Backbone of each chain as ProteinMPNN parsed JSONL, in Angstrom:
{"seq_chain_A": "MSEVELCPRLSKAMDLIGKRWTGLIIYQLLDGPKRFSEMESALPVSGRLLSERLKELEKEGVVARKVYEEAPVRVEYTLTSKGEGLKAAIDGIEQWSKVWLS", "coords_chain_A": {"N_chain_A": [[31.993, -35.748, -191.541], [34.819, -33.812, -190.753], [35.417, -30.034, -190.799], [38.158, -29.44, -190.924], [38.913, -31.736, -192.051], [37.895, -31.636, -194.337], [38.987, -29.279, -195.221], [41.975, -29.071, -195.152], [43.75, -27.373, -196.728], [42.503, -24.711, -196.326], [42.914, -24.522, -193.479], [45.594, -24.513, -193.272], [46.142, -22.248, -194.799], [45.077, -20.324, -193.238], [46.791, -20.56, -190.914], [49.153, -19.671, -192.078], [48.827, -17.067, -192.73], [47.765, -15.78, -190.818], [49.656, -15.409, -188.761], [51.801, -13.797, -186.643], [52.412, -10.514, -187.969], [52.778, -11.358, -190.503], [50.568, -11.002, -192.253], [50.791, -8.373, -192.28], [53.278, -7.92, -193.5], [52.907, -8.77, -195.981], [50.738, -7.178, -196.944], [52.28, -4.875, -197.159], [53.996, -5.409, -199.112], [52.187, -5.761, -201.281], [51.897, -3.405, -202.136], [54.324, -3.149, -203.706], [57.977, -3.673, -204.492], [60.079, -3.806, -201.771], [62.55, -2.722, -199.729], [64.63, -4.229, -197.293], [65.085, -2.582, -194.968], [63.286, -0.688, -195.368], [60.926, -1.976, -194.663], [61.514, -2.677, -192.118], [61.311, -0.207, -190.689], [58.833, 0.591, -191.106], [57.176, -1.249, -189.752], [56.385, -2.232, -186.337], [58.359, -4.116, -185.273], [60.963, -6.174, -184.411], [64.274, -6.422, -186.148], [65.403, -8.77, -186.373], [63.103, -10.679, -185.8], [61.453, -9.974, -188.169], [63.336, -10.605, -190.08], [62.981, -13.451, -189.807], [60.358, -13.838, -190.31], [60.252, -13.042, -192.935], [61.908, -14.838, -194.361], [60.437, -17.357, -193.919], [58.417, -16.799, -195.571], [59.596, -16.619, -197.879], [60.487, -19.422, -197.986], [57.818, -20.71, -198.32], [57.499, -19.952, -200.689], [55.896, -17.484, -201.174], [57.121, -14.981, -200.954], [59.81, -13.2, -202.627], [63.567, -12.777, -202.886], [65.391, -10.406, -203.953], [68.826, -9.945, -204.981], [70.545, -7.046, -206.09], [73.485, -6.422, -207.734], [75.009, -3.998, -206.99], [76.867, -1.433, -205.685], [76.587, 0.116, -202.755], [75.496, -3.225, -202.262], [72.049, -4.099, -203.32], [69.311, -5.266, -201.719], [66.101, -6.456, -202.126], [62.679, -7.145, -201.285], [60.132, -8.861, -202.794], [56.539, -9.745, -203.965], [55.839, -12.936, -205.155], [53.96, -14.755, -207.653], [52.2, -16.351, -206.208], [52.188, -15.129, -203.829], [50.983, -12.651, -204.626], [48.587, -13.513, -205.351], [47.068, -13.257, -202.789], [46.071, -10.879, -202.813], [43.109, -10.343, -202.843], [42.242, -11.477, -200.433], [43.733, -10.024, -198.45], [42.693, -7.501, -199.183], [40.182, -7.93, -198.504], [40.036, -8.292, -195.779], [41.164, -5.673, -194.868], [39.034, -3.89, -195.903], [36.986, -4.898, -194.436], [37.933, -4.075, -191.941], [38.014, -1.581, -192.0], [35.23, -0.809, -192.006], [34.466, -1.826, -189.793], [35.896, -1.649, -187.559], [37.158, 0.503, -184.908]], "CA_chain_A": [[33.435, -35.32, -191.826], [35.059, -32.613, -190.293], [35.695, -29.003, -191.795], [39.314, -29.433, -191.202], [39.303, -32.716, -193.095], [37.209, -30.95, -195.695], [39.586, -28.079, -195.475], [43.246, -28.921, -194.599], [44.218, -26.198, -197.007], [42.027, -23.869, -195.567], [43.482, -24.286, -192.073], [47.063, -24.293, -193.454], [46.328, -20.824, -195.22], [45.105, -19.356, -191.988], [48.093, -20.463, -190.162], [50.189, -19.276, -192.547], [48.533, -15.61, -193.033], [47.464, -15.295, -189.413], [50.999, -15.604, -188.037], [51.817, -12.264, -186.192], [53.288, -9.632, -188.708], [52.936, -11.728, -191.832], [49.803, -10.467, -192.893], [51.174, -6.797, -192.673], [54.43, -7.931, -194.488], [52.246, -9.025, -197.281], [50.226, -5.996, -197.322], [53.204, -3.8, -197.439], [54.841, -5.741, -200.621], [51.346, -5.633, -202.323], [52.271, -1.983, -202.555], [55.411, -2.978, -204.378], [59.173, -4.444, -203.8], [60.437, -3.065, -200.487], [64.159, -3.284, -199.037], [64.446, -4.916, -195.629], [65.243, -1.477, -194.121], [62.159, 0.099, -195.259], [59.879, -2.892, -193.865], [61.653, -2.506, -190.721], [61.043, 1.043, -190.18], [57.474, 0.75, -191.258], [56.457, -2.128, -188.848], [57.067, -1.996, -185.003], [59.002, -5.36, -185.357], [62.421, -6.221, -184.385], [64.929, -6.895, -187.32], [65.72, -10.416, -186.284], [61.813, -11.24, -186.368], [61.16, -9.612, -189.816], [64.004, -11.512, -190.985], [62.562, -14.704, -189.727], [59.227, -14.141, -191.062], [60.689, -13.014, -194.421], [62.439, -16.302, -194.787], [59.595, -18.428, -193.744], [57.599, -16.598, -196.467], [60.436, -17.141, -199.009], [60.483, -20.658, -198.035], [56.491, -20.885, -198.74], [57.162, -19.122, -202.082], [55.078, -16.086, -201.288], [58.155, -13.694, -201.049], [61.047, -13.476, -203.314], [64.3, -11.912, -202.508], [66.245, -10.513, -205.074], [69.948, -9.252, -204.607], [71.165, -6.406, -207.092], [74.861, -6.391, -207.453], [75.423, -2.916, -207.022], [77.801, -0.967, -204.622], [76.516, -1.315, -201.786], [74.62, -4.316, -202.826], [70.845, -3.868, -202.754], [68.507, -6.475, -201.421], [64.615, -6.265, -202.28], [61.755, -8.265, -201.181], [58.925, -8.838, -203.74], [55.986, -10.927, -203.897], [55.977, -13.986, -206.218], [52.581, -14.713, -208.062], [51.455, -16.689, -205.149], [52.105, -13.927, -203.088], [49.978, -11.493, -205.286], [47.342, -14.23, -205.106], [46.65, -13.008, -201.587], [45.611, -9.367, -202.706], [41.882, -10.366, -202.745], [41.911, -12.024, -199.302], [44.206, -8.887, -197.777], [41.838, -6.415, -199.687], [38.679, -8.1, -197.773], [40.35, -7.869, -194.321], [41.114, -4.438, -194.935], [37.872, -3.269, -196.378], [36.338, -5.119, -193.044], [38.543, -3.322, -190.816], [37.465, 0.13, -192.302], [33.704, -0.625, -191.627], [34.046, -2.41, -188.561], [36.643, -1.452, -186.354], [37.306, 2.015, -185.065]], "C_chain_A": [[33.59, -33.892, -191.281], [35.326, -31.32, -191.105], [37.258, -29.112, -192.182], [39.72, -30.519, -192.139], [39.033, -32.324, -194.472], [38.327, -30.162, -196.268], [40.835, -27.918, -194.968], [43.884, -27.588, -195.231], [44.086, -24.912, -196.51], [42.896, -23.545, -194.404], [44.747, -23.982, -192.366], [47.153, -22.682, -194.03], [46.131, -20.006, -194.066], [46.031, -18.986, -191.219], [48.911, -19.646, -190.754], [49.926, -17.553, -192.492], [48.179, -14.923, -191.761], [48.797, -15.115, -188.638], [51.082, -14.128, -187.872], [52.779, -11.805, -187.304], [53.272, -10.016, -190.37], [51.701, -11.384, -192.734], [49.963, -9.03, -193.422], [52.33, -6.88, -193.606], [53.927, -7.86, -195.846], [51.591, -7.798, -197.859], [51.201, -4.886, -197.703], [53.69, -4.172, -198.959], [53.716, -5.752, -201.453], [51.383, -4.147, -202.922], [53.511, -1.923, -203.732], [56.65, -3.426, -203.827], [59.519, -3.405, -202.625], [61.88, -3.832, -200.182], [63.607, -3.352, -197.706], [64.466, -3.318, -194.631], [63.837, -0.927, -194.167], [61.044, -0.828, -194.396], [60.167, -2.778, -192.637], [61.284, -1.562, -189.963], [59.529, 1.203, -190.036], [56.563, -0.304, -190.28], [57.286, -2.088, -187.388], [57.4, -3.443, -184.523], [60.467, -5.598, -185.193], [63.024, -6.798, -185.784], [65.064, -8.434, -187.34], [64.211, -10.995, -186.754], [61.299, -10.943, -187.792], [62.016, -10.658, -190.46], [63.508, -12.88, -190.952], [61.282, -14.825, -190.602], [59.359, -14.007, -192.574], [61.168, -14.563, -194.924], [61.406, -17.377, -194.775], [58.557, -18.128, -195.125], [58.288, -16.855, -197.825], [60.327, -18.53, -199.345], [58.925, -21.433, -198.613], [56.319, -20.561, -200.115], [56.113, -18.114, -202.32], [55.952, -14.933, -201.393], [59.052, -14.115, -201.871], [61.736, -12.409, -202.846], [65.391, -11.824, -203.422], [67.446, -9.472, -204.651], [70.35, -8.512, -206.024], [72.468, -5.928, -206.982], [75.209, -5.032, -207.695], [76.367, -2.708, -205.655], [77.218, 0.181, -204.068], [75.663, -2.074, -202.518], [73.246, -3.936, -202.234], [70.007, -5.084, -202.838], [66.844, -5.978, -201.515], [63.869, -7.337, -202.046], [60.387, -7.729, -202.391], [57.85, -9.99, -203.502], [55.913, -11.827, -205.188], [54.186, -13.814, -206.656], [51.661, -15.531, -207.138], [51.289, -15.863, -203.951], [50.991, -12.804, -203.509], [48.795, -12.207, -205.174], [46.486, -13.789, -204.017], [45.874, -11.804, -201.813], [44.02, -9.583, -202.197], [41.464, -10.647, -201.304], [42.477, -10.481, -198.157], [43.156, -7.661, -197.93], [40.428, -6.524, -198.651], [38.903, -7.852, -196.284], [40.629, -6.33, -194.187], [39.885, -3.613, -195.119], [36.838, -3.686, -194.809], [36.637, -4.373, -191.994], [38.076, -1.816, -190.834], [35.882, 0.22, -191.809], [33.434, -1.01, -190.307], [34.719, -2.213, -187.322], [37.04, -0.056, -186.191], [38.693, 2.504, -184.576]], "O_chain_A": [[32.735, -33.009, -191.331], [35.486, -31.573, -192.299], [37.675, -28.954, -193.33], [40.665, -30.38, -192.916], [39.695, -32.572, -195.48], [38.661, -30.232, -197.451], [41.087, -26.876, -194.363], [44.46, -26.781, -194.502], [44.996, -24.118, -196.271], [43.523, -22.489, -194.32], [45.192, -23.06, -191.682], [48.116, -21.972, -193.737], [46.888, -19.061, -193.842], [46.308, -17.858, -190.813], [49.481, -18.815, -190.046], [50.881, -16.831, -192.206], [48.266, -13.704, -191.616], [48.635, -14.417, -187.637], [50.606, -13.321, -188.67], [53.77, -12.469, -187.607], [53.627, -9.261, -191.276], [51.846, -11.49, -193.952], [49.539, -8.55, -194.473], [52.44, -6.015, -194.475], [54.358, -7.102, -196.715], [51.799, -7.408, -199.008], [50.876, -4.043, -198.538], [53.75, -3.326, -199.852], [54.074, -5.754, -202.631], [50.943, -3.839, -204.03], [53.681, -0.968, -204.49], [56.597, -3.635, -202.615], [59.165, -2.229, -202.702], [62.215, -5.008, -200.322], [62.629, -2.837, -197.164], [63.761, -3.194, -193.63], [63.233, -0.711, -193.117], [60.376, -0.297, -193.509], [59.219, -2.753, -191.852], [60.949, -1.732, -188.791], [59.003, 1.797, -189.095], [55.357, -0.118, -190.119], [58.505, -1.951, -187.289], [56.838, -3.933, -183.544], [61.174, -5.073, -186.053], [62.341, -7.554, -186.475], [64.819, -9.142, -188.317], [64.057, -11.624, -187.801], [60.734, -11.823, -188.441], [61.557, -11.48, -191.253], [63.572, -13.533, -191.994], [61.132, -15.705, -191.449], [58.719, -14.703, -193.362], [60.653, -15.202, -195.842], [61.499, -18.284, -195.601], [57.979, -19.068, -195.672], [57.639, -17.256, -198.792], [60.142, -18.959, -200.484], [58.912, -22.51, -199.208], [55.273, -20.783, -200.726], [55.553, -17.911, -203.397], [55.514, -13.911, -201.923], [59.228, -15.329, -201.979], [61.212, -11.365, -202.458], [66.167, -12.736, -203.708], [67.203, -8.395, -204.107], [70.484, -9.211, -207.028], [72.679, -5.029, -206.168], [75.796, -4.862, -208.764], [76.562, -3.563, -204.792], [77.252, 1.23, -204.71], [75.066, -1.542, -203.454], [73.1, -3.556, -201.072], [69.975, -5.817, -203.826], [66.522, -5.01, -200.826], [64.212, -8.439, -202.476], [59.93, -6.618, -202.662], [58.172, -11.035, -202.938], [55.941, -11.25, -206.275], [53.384, -13.026, -206.155], [50.441, -15.421, -207.264], [50.324, -15.95, -203.192], [50.271, -12.221, -202.698], [47.82, -11.52, -204.869], [45.266, -13.876, -204.156], [44.953, -11.614, -201.018], [43.69, -8.998, -201.165], [40.42, -10.133, -200.902], [41.75, -10.009, -197.283], [42.828, -6.958, -196.974], [39.801, -5.583, -198.165], [38.052, -7.268, -195.612], [40.169, -5.824, -193.164], [39.77, -2.608, -194.417], [36.121, -2.86, -194.245], [35.795, -4.007, -191.173], [37.84, -1.087, -189.871], [35.422, 1.238, -191.292], [32.422, -0.667, -189.695], [34.263, -2.523, -186.221], [37.265, 0.613, -187.199], [38.981, 3.699, -184.631]]}, "seq_chain_B": "MSEVELCPRLSKAMDLIGKRWTGLIIYQLLDGPKRFSEMESALPVSGRLLSERLKELEKEGVVARKVYEEAPVRVEYTLTSKGEGLKAAIDGIEQWSKVWLS", "coords_chain_B": {"N_chain_B": [[55.543, 8.011, -192.458], [54.471, 5.253, -190.702], [53.331, 1.859, -191.845], [51.616, 0.552, -189.871], [51.033, 2.867, -188.443], [49.583, 4.034, -190.297], [47.394, 2.383, -190.664], [46.203, 0.969, -188.328], [43.939, -0.396, -187.754], [43.756, -2.438, -189.678], [45.88, -3.71, -188.822], [44.805, -4.706, -186.275], [42.596, -6.095, -187.333], [44.016, -8.214, -188.485], [45.16, -9.409, -186.341], [43.211, -10.327, -184.785], [41.59, -12.134, -186.718], [43.501, -13.669, -187.438], [44.013, -14.988, -185.121], [44.684, -18.387, -183.658], [42.431, -21.083, -184.804], [40.287, -19.052, -184.963], [39.815, -18.027, -187.604], [38.828, -20.449, -188.591], [36.501, -20.977, -186.952], [34.804, -18.765, -187.701], [34.456, -19.305, -190.382], [33.162, -22.002, -190.432], [30.709, -20.737, -189.183], [30.017, -19.151, -191.491], [28.389, -20.83, -192.752], [26.114, -21.292, -191.587], [24.084, -21.086, -188.574], [25.556, -22.715, -185.65], [25.717, -25.394, -183.266], [27.401, -25.557, -180.154], [28.387, -28.258, -179.837], [28.62, -29.213, -182.288], [30.272, -27.76, -183.673], [32.437, -28.385, -181.928], [33.307, -30.945, -182.444], [33.879, -30.673, -185.327], [36.275, -29.36, -185.253], [39.784, -29.944, -184.619], [40.07, -29.171, -181.715], [40.464, -28.525, -178.235], [37.521, -28.345, -175.938], [37.486, -26.4, -174.293], [39.157, -24.561, -175.351], [37.984, -23.927, -177.517], [35.728, -22.792, -176.391], [36.775, -20.62, -175.177], [37.744, -19.189, -177.459], [35.263, -18.607, -178.575], [34.177, -16.944, -176.84], [35.549, -14.673, -176.96], [35.109, -13.861, -179.653], [32.509, -13.317, -179.37], [32.568, -11.078, -177.654], [34.088, -9.307, -179.22], [31.918, -8.718, -180.852], [31.603, -10.225, -183.195], [30.431, -12.756, -183.014], [27.177, -14.184, -182.13], [25.789, -15.52, -179.35], [22.98, -17.475, -178.819], [20.158, -18.525, -177.003], [17.852, -20.989, -176.74], [15.148, -21.481, -175.037], [14.21, -24.316, -174.697], [13.732, -27.948, -173.816], [16.043, -30.172, -173.727], [17.897, -27.279, -173.069], [18.827, -25.258, -175.715], [21.726, -24.359, -177.316], [22.993, -22.024, -179.533], [25.326, -20.807, -181.747], [25.98, -17.95, -184.069], [26.782, -15.88, -186.68], [27.06, -12.285, -186.358], [26.145, -9.135, -187.96], [28.647, -7.865, -188.272], [30.313, -10.008, -188.128], [29.38, -11.486, -190.3], [30.406, -9.738, -192.412], [33.059, -10.473, -192.779], [33.172, -12.412, -194.874], [33.844, -11.918, -197.5], [36.817, -11.779, -196.902], [37.215, -14.092, -195.79], [36.68, -15.878, -197.684], [38.173, -15.223, -199.77], [40.893, -16.206, -198.978], [40.065, -18.735, -198.624], [39.639, -19.275, -201.848], [42.606, -18.85, -202.55], [43.77, -20.774, -201.353], [43.1, -23.013, -202.472], [43.98, -22.718, -204.945], [46.667, -22.464, -204.583], [47.862, -24.029, -202.61], [48.885, -27.233, -201.728]], "CA_chain_B": [[54.676, 7.574, -191.665], [54.518, 3.727, -190.908], [51.837, 1.286, -192.283], [50.853, 0.311, -188.866], [50.156, 3.951, -188.075], [48.372, 4.288, -191.293], [46.613, 1.238, -190.549], [46.005, 0.354, -186.993], [42.484, -1.227, -187.971], [44.291, -3.445, -190.623], [46.697, -4.561, -187.89], [43.827, -5.117, -185.245], [41.889, -7.102, -187.995], [44.928, -9.596, -188.832], [45.296, -10.36, -185.095], [41.645, -11.079, -184.508], [41.156, -13.308, -187.769], [44.762, -14.71, -187.525], [44.502, -16.208, -183.769], [44.373, -19.614, -184.127], [41.043, -21.25, -184.732], [39.179, -18.124, -185.061], [39.394, -17.914, -188.797], [38.154, -21.616, -189.13], [35.438, -20.96, -186.356], [34.255, -17.981, -188.651], [34.291, -20.059, -191.893], [32.042, -22.802, -190.084], [29.626, -20.154, -188.891], [29.307, -18.399, -192.564], [27.547, -21.763, -193.582], [24.936, -21.154, -190.827], [24.185, -21.225, -187.129], [26.064, -24.014, -185.225], [25.646, -25.86, -181.706], [28.804, -25.866, -179.55], [28.973, -29.529, -179.982], [28.951, -29.417, -183.773], [31.718, -26.939, -183.867], [33.699, -29.018, -181.145], [33.293, -32.303, -183.297], [34.178, -30.4, -186.491], [37.462, -28.809, -185.436], [40.373, -30.594, -183.702], [40.189, -28.212, -180.585], [39.649, -28.992, -177.08], [36.193, -27.48, -175.837], [37.903, -25.308, -173.258], [39.872, -23.483, -175.931], [36.61, -23.421, -178.564], [34.794, -21.986, -175.616], [37.397, -19.077, -175.069], [37.656, -18.158, -178.559], [33.752, -17.943, -178.956], [33.765, -15.711, -175.919], [36.553, -13.449, -177.27], [34.289, -13.395, -180.714], [31.313, -12.698, -178.58], [33.08, -9.894, -176.783], [34.54, -8.378, -180.185], [30.707, -8.375, -181.68], [31.487, -10.839, -184.267], [29.55, -13.979, -182.828], [26.238, -13.883, -181.028], [25.235, -16.761, -178.736], [21.575, -17.615, -178.714], [19.941, -19.533, -176.173], [16.585, -21.39, -176.955], [14.584, -22.12, -173.929], [13.676, -25.643, -174.609], [14.201, -29.206, -172.891], [17.068, -29.484, -172.933], [17.947, -26.004, -173.492], [19.737, -25.523, -177.005], [22.509, -23.025, -177.28], [23.384, -21.76, -180.872], [26.224, -19.49, -182.246], [25.952, -17.313, -185.323], [27.38, -14.588, -187.113], [26.469, -11.05, -186.483], [26.546, -8.653, -189.292], [29.945, -7.669, -188.434], [30.722, -11.454, -188.658], [28.967, -11.74, -191.798], [31.288, -9.009, -193.077], [34.394, -11.11, -193.119], [32.848, -13.545, -195.649], [34.933, -11.84, -198.46], [38.067, -12.146, -196.801], [37.718, -15.723, -195.78], [36.341, -16.341, -199.343], [39.31, -14.804, -200.672], [41.83, -16.893, -197.984], [39.713, -20.116, -199.389], [40.251, -19.523, -203.064], [43.865, -18.815, -202.764], [44.279, -21.841, -200.791], [42.698, -24.227, -203.341], [44.791, -22.648, -205.988], [48.014, -22.27, -204.33], [48.328, -24.831, -201.525], [48.442, -28.841, -202.242]], "C_chain_B": [[54.529, 5.873, -191.533], [52.876, 3.119, -191.108], [51.259, 0.889, -191.11], [50.431, 1.702, -188.31], [49.16, 4.428, -189.116], [47.461, 3.43, -191.07], [46.361, 0.393, -189.179], [44.866, -0.713, -187.045], [43.07, -2.436, -188.407], [45.177, -4.316, -189.579], [45.906, -5.245, -186.946], [43.172, -6.198, -186.093], [42.735, -8.279, -187.978], [45.054, -10.356, -187.481], [44.15, -10.794, -184.64], [41.351, -12.319, -185.474], [42.599, -14.142, -187.375], [44.955, -15.595, -186.22], [44.03, -17.431, -184.344], [43.093, -20.303, -183.829], [40.077, -20.337, -185.195], [38.69, -17.901, -186.552], [38.377, -19.318, -189.335], [36.425, -21.748, -188.287], [34.342, -20.148, -187.193], [33.498, -18.653, -189.903], [33.182, -21.443, -191.443], [30.744, -21.787, -189.858], [28.874, -19.41, -190.511], [28.315, -19.634, -192.996], [26.266, -21.803, -192.519], [25.148, -21.299, -189.441], [24.845, -22.551, -186.587], [25.785, -24.197, -183.622], [27.109, -25.836, -181.258], [29.34, -27.142, -180.034], [29.303, -30.036, -181.446], [30.174, -28.778, -184.059], [32.958, -27.737, -183.028], [33.965, -30.178, -181.932], [33.925, -31.813, -184.579], [35.576, -29.841, -186.585], [38.276, -29.669, -184.276], [40.935, -29.726, -182.522], [39.588, -28.701, -179.37], [38.262, -27.805, -176.685], [36.435, -26.311, -175.118], [38.263, -24.136, -174.287], [38.759, -22.944, -177.159], [35.851, -22.422, -177.634], [35.556, -20.372, -175.52], [37.519, -18.323, -176.496], [36.242, -17.658, -178.804], [33.538, -16.817, -178.187], [34.61, -14.223, -176.297], [35.607, -12.85, -178.739], [33.186, -12.932, -180.281], [31.81, -11.29, -178.507], [33.512, -8.696, -178.06], [32.934, -8.166, -181.124], [30.763, -9.407, -182.995], [30.384, -12.181, -184.509], [28.624, -13.75, -181.961], [25.808, -15.312, -180.815], [23.553, -16.584, -178.436], [21.261, -18.885, -177.792], [18.357, -19.813, -176.165], [16.195, -22.303, -175.816], [13.661, -23.218, -174.197], [14.066, -26.767, -173.834], [14.569, -30.005, -173.651], [17.33, -28.266, -173.491], [19.014, -26.259, -174.824], [20.371, -24.182, -176.91], [23.277, -22.949, -178.772], [24.258, -20.488, -180.946], [26.112, -19.126, -183.763], [26.895, -16.058, -185.412], [26.696, -13.326, -186.8], [26.753, -10.445, -187.712], [28.079, -8.226, -189.548], [30.716, -9.082, -188.668], [30.496, -11.789, -190.183], [29.921, -11.01, -192.934], [32.585, -9.354, -193.425], [34.29, -12.196, -194.143], [33.912, -13.312, -196.746], [36.455, -12.294, -198.145], [38.314, -13.412, -196.673], [37.717, -16.365, -197.156], [37.681, -16.368, -199.99], [40.849, -15.779, -199.979], [41.443, -18.435, -198.781], [40.234, -20.436, -200.791], [41.651, -19.616, -203.29], [44.197, -19.912, -202.241], [44.011, -22.795, -201.762], [43.585, -23.781, -204.488], [46.545, -22.759, -205.892], [48.748, -23.544, -203.247], [47.915, -26.428, -202.059], [48.006, -29.526, -201.18]], "O_chain_B": [[54.486, 5.312, -192.628], [51.779, 3.563, -190.771], [50.04, 0.834, -191.276], [49.386, 1.685, -187.658], [48.139, 5.072, -188.873], [46.369, 3.895, -191.396], [46.362, -0.838, -189.177], [44.929, -1.769, -186.416], [42.986, -3.444, -187.706], [45.111, -5.545, -189.585], [46.232, -6.409, -186.712], [43.172, -7.311, -185.569], [42.287, -9.323, -187.505], [45.063, -11.584, -187.393], [44.194, -11.837, -183.988], [40.92, -13.38, -185.023], [42.521, -15.318, -187.018], [45.705, -16.566, -186.115], [43.212, -17.556, -185.256], [42.619, -20.178, -182.7], [39.082, -20.745, -185.793], [37.515, -17.65, -186.822], [37.481, -19.278, -190.178], [35.453, -22.344, -188.749], [33.221, -20.612, -187.401], [32.325, -18.545, -190.263], [32.39, -21.792, -192.319], [29.712, -22.134, -190.433], [27.677, -19.192, -190.697], [27.352, -19.271, -193.672], [25.357, -22.547, -192.885], [26.266, -21.611, -189.031], [24.566, -23.549, -187.252], [25.658, -23.236, -182.862], [27.975, -26.118, -182.086], [30.457, -27.248, -180.542], [30.032, -30.985, -181.738], [31.056, -29.348, -184.702], [34.14, -27.724, -183.371], [35.175, -30.36, -182.07], [34.664, -32.681, -185.046], [36.134, -29.773, -187.68], [37.723, -30.049, -183.244], [42.15, -29.589, -182.383], [38.465, -29.202, -179.329], [38.159, -26.664, -177.135], [35.737, -25.305, -175.246], [37.814, -22.996, -174.168], [38.729, -21.797, -177.605], [35.406, -21.361, -178.072], [35.02, -19.285, -175.736], [37.413, -17.105, -176.635], [36.015, -16.507, -179.175], [32.897, -15.843, -178.582], [34.329, -13.068, -175.979], [35.422, -11.646, -178.913], [32.779, -11.951, -180.902], [31.427, -10.435, -179.306], [33.322, -7.487, -177.926], [32.959, -7.397, -182.084], [29.846, -9.29, -183.809], [29.777, -12.546, -185.516], [28.958, -13.143, -180.944], [25.532, -16.124, -181.698], [23.063, -15.605, -177.875], [21.876, -19.951, -177.792], [17.611, -18.981, -175.65], [16.625, -23.433, -175.585], [12.457, -23.108, -173.965], [14.926, -26.463, -173.007], [13.775, -30.653, -174.332], [16.897, -28.178, -174.64], [19.802, -27.199, -174.924], [19.817, -23.143, -176.55], [24.102, -23.811, -179.074], [24.023, -19.416, -180.389], [26.159, -20.02, -184.609], [27.524, -15.459, -184.54], [25.494, -13.387, -187.059], [27.482, -11.007, -188.53], [28.641, -8.217, -190.643], [31.699, -9.128, -189.407], [31.294, -12.244, -191.002], [30.169, -11.486, -194.042], [33.235, -8.7, -194.241], [35.279, -12.91, -194.308], [34.752, -14.174, -197.002], [37.154, -12.979, -198.892], [39.283, -13.976, -197.182], [38.535, -17.16, -197.619], [38.181, -17.311, -200.602], [41.813, -15.906, -200.735], [42.27, -19.125, -199.378], [40.963, -21.388, -201.071], [42.031, -20.394, -204.164], [45.265, -20.261, -202.743], [44.954, -23.575, -201.888], [44.003, -24.764, -205.101], [47.377, -23.024, -206.76], [49.943, -23.835, -203.201], [46.876, -26.727, -202.649], [47.637, -30.694, -201.308]]}, "name": "protein", "num_of_chains": 2, "seq": "MSEVELCPRLSKAMDLIGKRWTGLIIYQLLDGPKRFSEMESALPVSGRLLSERLKELEKEGVVARKVYEEAPVRVEYTLTSKGEGLKAAIDGIEQWSKVWLSMSEVELCPRLSKAMDLIGKRWTGLIIYQLLDGPKRFSEMESALPVSGRLLSERLKELEKEGVVARKVYEEAPVRVEYTLTSKGEGLKAAIDGIEQWSKVWLS"}
């Protein structure tokens, strides 16, 4: 039996996390809720692409979008429990990068 | 200062691991050395693409290619120490996928 047959979930997880910017978006949010503008200024990514990635992560239930009815309206992105669950994986990648990448 | 400025290595690590098939190739090799044909039959990927990914991982120092001078010649792929270092990250992704993906 193939690995992919054994591990369709692992395959899906790799595709989800591995998509360009997705890991770094989650990494940012592990630090706490962020406004769209904060994330945009912290990543060398267009607003359009960041918005697309955030929508994908919302659809996957990894990120939640919270609207605060203030003036002006404040919108924040935060990790759900599913998103927080990625902490060990992201930490593992970060630790590895510190040891092995120059 | 941006996250990417703070974490160029994390960004590079995400790009490396996130590339399609790369994570699953490393996952397979965490189980032990594999011949090319074993990996090819275990992943729904063309031989050409698998070969390309393995060459990239060799170049990054994550995978080593060992040639055994038998008849016929046997070629095996194995993780280097740098590759083994990804175990925690891959385990983290696998655990998360078991809990959160259906």
